[in-house]
Phi, psi and omega in degrees: 000133185271133180261134180271152178306322179308312186292317171306312184295314176304317175299315175306311180300324182276341183244336185086359181292159179290159190296314184289329173300320181290320177295318182294313183300315173301316171300317178294325181264005176071031173087355181287103186303307176309310185295325179289328167304307187295320182297310181297320179297315182294320180293320176300315176299318176298315181300318182288329173292325178294329179282001188303329191277348179295160179263141185249091192250001182246178182149200184213161175255107174276143184231153171206137176239119182294148187303336183278354182063023183252346181232136175218154179219145174232130182231133171272116187240121182251149172218183186272338181228149174299331178305305180295325177300331183267001175290153178294332182292310175307303181307315180295318180305309181302315173302309179305314182294320178293325175295314183297318183298310177308317184284322187261346173057051184291154184274328188205168177299308183229171185289329178289343184265002179286126178313138184296328181290326173295316180292323183286324180298312180293320180300318177293327174295311174307316183295317181293323173302310183295324177294318183294324189276351180073027177302135176299139189300323186293344175252355188295316176302322175295310185291327174299315179299316174306313179288331171290320176300319179289319180301309184301311186305318178287332193249349177265127183304310182299338178266350181283141171300140182289132177306326179276343184205081187301345177282354171229152183269167177294329171301317177295316177302321173298308181299319183302314184286327179291326177290326184289315182279337181084008180239163176291130169234136178213146173276118186278309190192167178208162173220136182241125178253135175215135179301125174086001183255000000 
């Protein structure tokens, strides 16, 4: 089957992949545009996973100030090269993450980076709740672990559902852009400021 230059260009515009990668994907999928998009996304995600060990020393500081002027966020988003740092996708990702942080108030980038004293404080509150509710001791630990798992999901940025698209987490959003650019991308740190907090 002959693959037209128009189809290759359309696939490139949709995925950001190289021309030859787009042509090969269309050939492998018999010209099926949607299957080619999925194939390139899968290959990009695999490439991104291989790049996990790479250092991400370039990037941008993304900012967001809420229209009320009472909430502001700065987020450091890193990648491997300044070329990727200057792309629209990367810049947009930094802005989206900053806006998400303003709305969702995460405590830390990942569940592993939440301060231990915060974790212990929350665990003690849940333990006291379970005792107060009179839950049998043999199931308290299981319930406690379930509550902590949900709390981590609510408090860790990468595990939170993205406010603009709740069907994907911030971690998945970062992985998708990483797959598209072919580089390791990571959220290094953030600061959220709010008047009166």
